[in-house]
N, CA, C and O atoms as CSV, one atom per row, in Angstrom:
chain,resi,resn,atom,element,x,y,z
A,1,MET,N,N,27.203,-1.454,26.724
A,1,MET,CA,C,26.808,-2.474,26.017
A,1,MET,C,C,26.661,-2.206,24.535
A,1,MET,O,O,26.416,-1.077,24.108
A,2,GLN,N,N,26.805,-3.198,23.810
A,2,GLN,CA,C,26.756,-3.015,22.426
A,2,GLN,C,C,25.400,-3.186,21.752
A,2,GLN,O,O,24.563,-3.913,22.288
A,3,ASP,N,N,25.171,-2.641,20.757
A,3,ASP,CA,C,23.779,-2.676,20.105
A,3,ASP,C,C,23.271,-4.066,19.930
A,3,ASP,O,O,22.073,-4.281,20.110
A,4,GLU,N,N,24.058,-4.996,19.603
A,4,GLU,CA,C,23.494,-6.532,19.406
A,4,GLU,C,C,23.282,-7.026,20.759
A,4,GLU,O,O,22.383,-7.847,20.937
A,5,GLN,N,N,23.978,-6.641,21.708
A,5,GLN,CA,C,23.686,-7.276,23.136
A,5,GLN,C,C,22.345,-6.712,23.673
A,5,GLN,O,O,21.553,-7.397,24.321
A,6,ILE,N,N,22.152,-5.415,23.354
A,6,ILE,CA,C,20.834,-4.766,23.783
A,6,ILE,C,C,19.738,-5.378,23.071
A,6,ILE,O,O,18.746,-5.688,23.730
A,7,ARG,N,N,19.763,-5.643,21.604
A,7,ARG,CA,C,18.788,-6.298,21.036
A,7,ARG,C,C,18.522,-7.713,21.589
A,7,ARG,O,O,17.371,-8.056,21.858
A,8,LEU,N,N,19.420,-8.417,21.736
A,8,LEU,CA,C,19.230,-9.742,22.374
A,8,LEU,C,C,18.560,-9.621,23.847
A,8,LEU,O,O,17.626,-10.358,24.164
A,9,LEU,N,N,19.018,-8.784,24.601
A,9,LEU,CA,C,18.431,-8.535,25.894
A,9,LEU,C,C,16.930,-8.161,25.887
A,9,LEU,O,O,16.097,-8.636,26.659
A,10,VAL,N,N,16.687,-7.232,24.899
A,10,VAL,CA,C,15.219,-6.850,24.695
A,10,VAL,C,C,14.344,-8.013,24.201
A,10,VAL,O,O,13.217,-8.207,24.656
A,11,ARG,N,N,14.882,-8.746,23.294
A,11,ARG,CA,C,14.108,-10.022,22.859
A,11,ARG,C,C,13.955,-10.928,24.011
A,11,ARG,O,O,12.850,-11.443,24.181
A,12,ALA,N,N,14.951,-11.201,24.853
A,12,ALA,CA,C,14.800,-12.091,25.915
A,12,ALA,C,C,13.757,-11.715,26.911
A,12,ALA,O,O,12.989,-12.536,27.412
A,13,ILE,N,N,13.761,-10.325,27.200
A,13,ILE,CA,C,12.752,-9.747,28.182
A,13,ILE,C,C,11.318,-9.907,27.549
A,13,ILE,O,O,10.356,-10.313,28.202
A,14,LYS,N,N,11.261,-9.562,26.256
A,14,LYS,CA,C,9.869,-9.748,25.677
A,14,LYS,C,C,9.483,-11.183,25.727
A,14,LYS,O,O,8.339,-11.496,26.057
A,15,ARG,N,N,10.341,-12.032,25.428
A,15,ARG,CA,C,9.987,-13.495,25.355
A,15,ARG,C,C,9.630,-13.979,26.794
A,15,ARG,O,O,8.745,-14.814,26.980
A,16,THR,N,N,10.326,-13.442,27.765
A,16,THR,CA,C,9.962,-13.834,29.088
A,16,THR,C,C,8.638,-13.333,29.554
A,16,THR,O,O,7.920,-14.014,30.285
A,17,MET,N,N,8.285,-12.039,29.096
A,17,MET,CA,C,7.054,-11.455,29.414
A,17,MET,C,C,5.944,-12.399,28.667
A,17,MET,O,O,4.912,-12.684,29.274
A,18,GLU,N,N,6.134,-12.793,27.575
A,18,GLU,CA,C,5.183,-13.704,26.903
A,18,GLU,C,C,4.998,-15.016,27.560
A,18,GLU,O,O,3.884,-15.509,27.740
A,19,GLU,N,N,6.155,-15.595,27.931
A,19,GLU,CA,C,6.065,-16.943,28.499
A,19,GLU,C,C,5.341,-16.961,29.905
A,19,GLU,O,O,4.664,-17.905,30.315
A,20,ASP,N,N,5.575,-15.811,30.566
A,20,ASP,CA,C,5.106,-15.729,31.966
A,20,ASP,C,C,3.805,-15.055,32.022
A,20,ASP,O,O,3.207,-14.936,33.091
A,21,TYR,N,N,3.351,-14.617,30.928
A,21,TYR,CA,C,2.000,-13.892,30.838
A,21,TYR,C,C,1.998,-12.623,31.642
A,21,TYR,O,O,1.021,-12.314,32.324
A,22,VAL,N,N,3.012,-11.932,31.576
A,22,VAL,CA,C,3.256,-10.608,32.356
A,22,VAL,C,C,3.128,-9.406,31.314
A,22,VAL,O,O,3.654,-9.356,30.202
A,23,SER,N,N,2.351,-8.490,31.892
A,23,SER,CA,C,2.209,-7.159,31.133
A,23,SER,C,C,3.426,-6.277,31.372
A,23,SER,O,O,4.266,-6.497,32.245
A,24,LEU,N,N,3.443,-5.263,30.519
A,24,LEU,CA,C,4.526,-4.212,30.678
A,24,LEU,C,C,4.512,-3.785,32.078
A,24,LEU,O,O,5.592,-3.733,32.667
A,25,HIS,N,N,3.428,-3.472,32.690
A,25,HIS,CA,C,3.286,-2.992,34.045
A,25,HIS,C,C,3.762,-3.975,35.044
A,25,HIS,O,O,4.401,-3.626,36.037
A,26,GLY,N,N,3.443,-5.238,34.776
A,26,GLY,CA,C,3.757,-6.360,35.701
A,26,GLY,C,C,5.243,-6.408,35.698
A,26,GLY,O,O,5.850,-6.474,36.767
A,27,MET,N,N,5.974,-6.374,34.354
A,27,MET,CA,C,7.467,-6.542,34.365
A,27,MET,C,C,8.062,-5.460,34.970
A,27,MET,O,O,9.078,-5.587,35.653
A,28,ALA,N,N,7.454,-4.282,34.756
A,28,ALA,CA,C,8.156,-3.086,35.462
A,28,ALA,C,C,8.083,-3.224,36.915
A,28,ALA,O,O,9.021,-2.777,37.574
A,29,ARG,N,N,7.181,-3.735,37.454
A,29,ARG,CA,C,6.937,-3.835,38.823
A,29,ARG,C,C,8.124,-4.989,39.357
A,29,ARG,O,O,8.815,-4.828,40.363
A,30,ARG,N,N,8.179,-6.023,38.564
A,30,ARG,CA,C,9.145,-6.989,38.977
A,30,ARG,C,C,10.583,-6.476,38.888
A,30,ARG,O,O,11.415,-6.941,39.667
A,31,LEU,N,N,10.918,-5.585,38.025
A,31,LEU,CA,C,12.251,-5.085,37.919
A,31,LEU,C,C,12.316,-3.715,38.687
A,31,LEU,O,O,13.372,-3.083,38.679
A,32,ARG,N,N,11.304,-3.285,39.293
A,32,ARG,CA,C,11.344,-2.087,40.107
A,32,ARG,C,C,11.849,-0.919,39.252
A,32,ARG,O,O,12.744,-0.186,39.675
A,33,VAL,N,N,11.288,-0.743,38.068
A,33,VAL,CA,C,11.470,0.411,37.216
A,33,VAL,C,C,10.061,0.926,36.788
A,33,VAL,O,O,9.030,0.266,36.917
A,34,SER,N,N,10.127,2.028,36.327
A,34,SER,CA,C,8.800,2.631,35.763
A,34,SER,C,C,8.395,2.037,34.449
A,34,SER,O,O,9.224,1.763,33.581
A,35,PRO,N,N,7.173,1.853,34.326
A,35,PRO,CA,C,6.588,1.227,33.071
A,35,PRO,C,C,7.134,2.081,31.776
A,35,PRO,O,O,7.511,1.554,30.729
A,36,SER,N,N,7.107,3.552,32.044
A,36,SER,CA,C,7.613,4.196,30.793
A,36,SER,C,C,9.095,3.908,30.550
A,36,SER,O,O,9.456,3.810,29.378
A,37,HIS,N,N,9.914,3.776,31.442
A,37,HIS,CA,C,11.238,3.466,31.358
A,37,HIS,C,C,11.464,2.161,30.653
A,37,HIS,O,O,12.297,2.066,29.751
A,38,LEU,N,N,10.680,1.092,31.084
A,38,LEU,CA,C,10.710,-0.360,30.474
A,38,LEU,C,C,10.361,-0.187,29.031
A,38,LEU,O,O,11.019,-0.710,28.132
A,39,SER,N,N,9.179,0.652,28.809
A,39,SER,CA,C,8.628,0.749,27.440
A,39,SER,C,C,9.742,1.446,26.513
A,39,SER,O,O,9.858,1.033,25.359
A,40,MET,N,N,10.476,2.377,26.923
A,40,MET,CA,C,11.405,3.005,26.048
A,40,MET,C,C,12.587,2.110,25.837
A,40,MET,O,O,13.227,2.175,24.788
A,41,VAL,N,N,12.912,1.244,26.835
A,41,VAL,CA,C,14.076,0.415,26.702
A,41,VAL,C,C,13.595,-0.715,25.587
A,41,VAL,O,O,14.323,-1.001,24.636
A,42,LEU,N,N,12.505,-1.232,25.763
A,42,LEU,CA,C,11.939,-2.391,24.903
A,42,LEU,C,C,11.899,-1.720,23.420
A,42,LEU,O,O,12.364,-2.315,22.448
A,43,SER,N,N,11.338,-0.509,23.336
A,43,SER,CA,C,11.170,0.065,22.066
A,43,SER,C,C,12.432,0.651,21.337
A,43,SER,O,O,12.334,1.089,20.190
A,44,GLY,N,N,13.550,0.651,21.985
A,44,GLY,CA,C,14.817,1.075,21.504
A,44,GLY,C,C,15.065,2.620,21.656
A,44,GLY,O,O,16.069,3.157,21.190
A,45,LYS,N,N,14.033,3.335,22.375
A,45,LYS,CA,C,14.251,4.824,22.466
A,45,LYS,C,C,15.285,4.997,23.651
A,45,LYS,O,O,15.873,6.075,23.739
A,46,ARG,N,N,15.509,4.112,24.457
A,46,ARG,CA,C,16.524,4.510,25.572
A,46,ARG,C,C,17.355,3.169,25.814
A,46,ARG,O,O,16.867,2.039,25.777
A,47,ARG,N,N,18.629,3.467,26.056
A,47,ARG,CA,C,19.562,2.298,26.215
A,47,ARG,C,C,19.462,1.940,27.728
A,47,ARG,O,O,19.386,2.824,28.581
A,48,PRO,N,N,19.464,0.684,28.015
A,48,PRO,CA,C,19.480,0.265,29.378
A,48,PRO,C,C,20.649,0.603,30.272
A,48,PRO,O,O,21.772,0.241,29.921
A,49,GLY,N,N,20.485,1.233,31.338
A,49,GLY,CA,C,21.522,1.643,32.243
A,49,GLY,C,C,21.997,0.473,33.180
A,49,GLY,O,O,21.419,-0.614,33.199
A,50,LEU,N,N,23.082,0.769,33.949
A,50,LEU,CA,C,23.530,-0.286,34.802
A,50,LEU,C,C,22.566,-0.825,35.864
A,50,LEU,O,O,22.497,-2.009,36.194
A,51,ARG,N,N,21.838,0.162,36.356
A,51,ARG,CA,C,20.769,-0.322,37.294
A,51,ARG,C,C,19.737,-1.153,36.780
A,51,ARG,O,O,19.294,-2.108,37.418
A,52,PHE,N,N,19.289,-0.785,35.509
A,52,PHE,CA,C,18.369,-1.608,34.817
A,52,PHE,C,C,18.884,-3.089,34.607
A,52,PHE,O,O,18.161,-4.067,34.800
A,53,LEU,N,N,20.211,-3.164,34.190
A,53,LEU,CA,C,20.788,-4.425,34.000
A,53,LEU,C,C,20.880,-5.292,35.198
A,53,LEU,O,O,20.669,-6.504,35.152
A,54,TRP,N,N,21.214,-4.616,36.315
A,54,TRP,CA,C,21.342,-5.325,37.451
A,54,TRP,C,C,19.960,-5.855,37.942
A,54,TRP,O,O,19.919,-6.960,38.482
A,55,ALA,N,N,18.861,-5.138,37.783
A,55,ALA,CA,C,17.616,-5.386,38.176
A,55,ALA,C,C,17.127,-6.728,37.127
A,55,ALA,O,O,16.445,-7.627,37.619
A,56,VAL,N,N,17.440,-6.768,35.998
A,56,VAL,CA,C,17.085,-7.807,35.051
A,56,VAL,C,C,17.911,-8.998,35.580
A,56,VAL,O,O,17.313,-10.065,35.720
A,57,LEU,N,N,19.130,-8.934,35.867
A,57,LEU,CA,C,19.866,-9.995,36.280
A,57,LEU,C,C,19.539,-10.643,37.646
A,57,LEU,O,O,19.680,-11.842,37.883
A,58,ALA,N,N,19.078,-9.696,38.535
A,58,ALA,CA,C,18.674,-10.161,39.881
A,58,ALA,C,C,17.416,-10.942,39.862
A,58,ALA,O,O,17.231,-11.871,40.648
A,59,ARG,N,N,16.460,-10.537,38.881
A,59,ARG,CA,C,15.180,-11.241,38.828
A,59,ARG,C,C,15.302,-12.569,37.738
A,59,ARG,O,O,14.691,-13.620,37.931
A,60,TYR,N,N,16.069,-12.363,36.734
A,60,TYR,CA,C,16.223,-13.416,35.757
A,60,TYR,C,C,17.842,-13.768,35.519
A,60,TYR,O,O,18.421,-13.351,34.516
A,61,PRO,N,N,18.422,-14.458,36.391
A,61,PRO,CA,C,19.770,-14.740,36.308
A,61,PRO,C,C,20.321,-15.268,35.033
A,61,PRO,O,O,21.413,-14.950,34.562
A,62,TRP,N,N,19.351,-16.219,34.444
A,62,TRP,CA,C,19.759,-16.985,33.315
A,62,TRP,C,C,20.035,-15.965,31.971
A,62,TRP,O,O,20.648,-16.345,30.973
A,63,LEU,N,N,19.533,-14.770,32.119
A,63,LEU,CA,C,19.720,-13.847,31.050
A,63,LEU,C,C,21.036,-13.253,31.022
A,63,LEU,O,O,21.306,-12.405,30.172
A,64,GLY,N,N,21.943,-13.661,31.955
A,64,GLY,CA,C,23.329,-13.216,31.893
A,64,GLY,C,C,24.108,-13.757,30.737
A,64,GLY,O,O,25.108,-13.178,30.311
A,65,GLU,N,N,23.584,-15.025,30.162
A,65,GLU,CA,C,24.172,-15.553,29.079
A,65,GLU,C,C,23.983,-14.693,27.901
A,65,GLU,O,O,24.867,-14.636,27.046
A,66,THR,N,N,22.896,-14.022,27.795
A,66,THR,CA,C,22.577,-13.023,26.667
A,66,THR,C,C,23.643,-11.856,26.766
A,66,THR,O,O,24.290,-11.499,25.782
A,67,LEU,N,N,23.763,-11.372,27.832
A,67,LEU,CA,C,24.679,-10.163,28.005
A,67,LEU,C,C,26.157,-10.602,27.835
A,67,LEU,O,O,26.938,-9.852,27.248
A,68,LEU,N,N,26.527,-11.687,28.288
A,68,LEU,CA,C,27.996,-12.175,28.203
A,68,LEU,C,C,28.413,-12.810,26.974
A,68,LEU,O,O,29.470,-12.570,26.389
A,69,GLY,N,N,27.451,-13.701,26.585
A,69,GLY,CA,C,27.733,-14.447,25.377
A,69,GLY,C,C,27.346,-13.927,24.049
A,69,GLY,O,O,27.830,-14.394,23.018
A,70,GLY,N,N,26.497,-12.984,24.056
A,70,GLY,CA,C,25.915,-12.355,22.946
A,70,GLY,C,C,25.169,-13.444,22.065
A,70,GLY,O,O,25.350,-13.533,20.851
A,71,ARG,N,N,24.352,-14.230,22.754
A,71,ARG,CA,C,23.500,-15.096,22.004
A,71,ARG,C,C,22.159,-15.223,22.686
A,71,ARG,O,O,21.980,-14.720,23.795
A,72,GLU,N,N,21.282,-15.837,22.093
A,72,GLU,CA,C,19.847,-16.025,22.727
A,72,GLU,C,C,20.029,-16.795,24.099
A,72,GLU,O,O,20.941,-17.622,24.108
A,73,PRO,N,N,19.436,-16.673,25.031
A,73,PRO,CA,C,19.422,-17.375,26.241
A,73,PRO,C,C,18.814,-18.748,26.050
A,73,PRO,O,O,17.947,-18.919,25.193
A,74,ALA,N,N,19.227,-19.697,26.796
A,74,ALA,CA,C,18.609,-21.039,26.876
A,74,ALA,C,C,17.231,-20.861,27.307
A,74,ALA,O,O,16.933,-19.833,27.916
A,75,GLU,N,N,16.326,-21.784,27.047
A,75,GLU,CA,C,15.011,-21.786,27.718
A,75,GLU,C,C,15.112,-21.922,29.076
A,75,GLU,O,O,15.854,-22.755,29.597
A,76,HIS,N,N,14.281,-21.014,29.804
A,76,HIS,CA,C,14.376,-21.176,31.255
A,76,HIS,C,C,13.403,-22.202,31.700
A,76,HIS,O,O,12.512,-22.580,30.940
A,77,LYS,N,N,13.540,-22.678,32.925
A,77,LYS,CA,C,12.769,-23.744,33.348
A,77,LYS,C,C,11.262,-23.281,33.422
A,77,LYS,O,O,11.010,-22.303,34.125
A,78,LYS,N,N,10.279,-23.894,32.768
A,78,LYS,CA,C,8.934,-23.435,32.705
A,78,LYS,C,C,8.229,-23.982,33.953
A,78,LYS,O,O,8.649,-24.982,34.536
A,79,ARG,N,N,7.200,-23.331,34.325
A,79,ARG,CA,C,6.263,-23.667,35.438
A,79,ARG,C,C,5.634,-24.921,34.925
A,79,ARG,O,O,5.490,-25.183,33.731
A,80,PRO,N,N,5.253,-25.712,35.981
A,80,PRO,CA,C,4.153,-26.830,35.684
A,80,PRO,C,C,2.912,-26.281,35.124
A,80,PRO,O,O,2.437,-25.236,35.570
A,81,SER,N,N,2.347,-26.958,34.136
A,81,SER,CA,C,1.048,-26.602,33.621
A,81,SER,C,C,-0.037,-26.284,34.748
A,81,SER,O,O,-0.229,-27.116,35.634
A,82,GLY,N,N,-0.671,-25.210,34.721
A,82,GLY,CA,C,-1.794,-24.888,35.655
A,82,GLY,C,C,-1.276,-24.196,36.930
A,82,GLY,O,O,-2.047,-23.882,37.837
A,83,SER,N,N,0.033,-23.970,36.975
A,83,SER,CA,C,0.488,-23.280,38.182
A,83,SER,C,C,0.495,-21.721,38.045
A,83,SER,O,O,0.437,-21.190,36.935
A,84,ARG,N,N,0.555,-21.124,39.013
A,84,ARG,CA,C,0.378,-19.678,38.979
A,84,ARG,C,C,1.745,-19.012,38.787
A,84,ARG,O,O,2.749,-19.511,39.295
A,85,PRO,N,N,1.794,-17.829,38.018
A,85,PRO,CA,C,3.041,-17.226,37.878
A,85,PRO,C,C,3.698,-16.704,39.205
A,85,PRO,O,O,2.951,-16.535,40.169
A,86,GLU,N,N,4.976,-16.449,39.322
A,86,GLU,CA,C,5.637,-15.878,40.431
A,86,GLU,C,C,5.021,-14.453,40.676
A,86,GLU,O,O,4.599,-13.789,39.729
A,87,GLY,N,N,4.984,-14.032,41.883
A,87,GLY,CA,C,4.586,-12.621,42.245
A,87,GLY,C,C,5.734,-11.709,41.849
A,87,GLY,O,O,6.772,-12.033,41.272
A,88,PRO,N,N,5.330,-10.434,42.291
A,88,PRO,CA,C,6.231,-9.293,41.912
A,88,PRO,C,C,7.577,-9.447,42.880
A,88,PRO,O,O,8.499,-8.636,42.788
């Protein structure tokens, strides 16, 4: 992955965390990675590996646009107001 693609992916993950009200630990659980690994990827201290990318795409398929197109992903379908977020 090129640096710009990584930056777009990181921004998309952070935005998803904010929109879904998910903590770092919650997102790490969803992606089945350690919180420290996710933290290092999000802070730019570690580059995402293939397993990390597959985990992101399996959980959030619409983020594939970010990886393939090199642009910000389209807004994903929001949950109805008052609904609970998806589980792990």
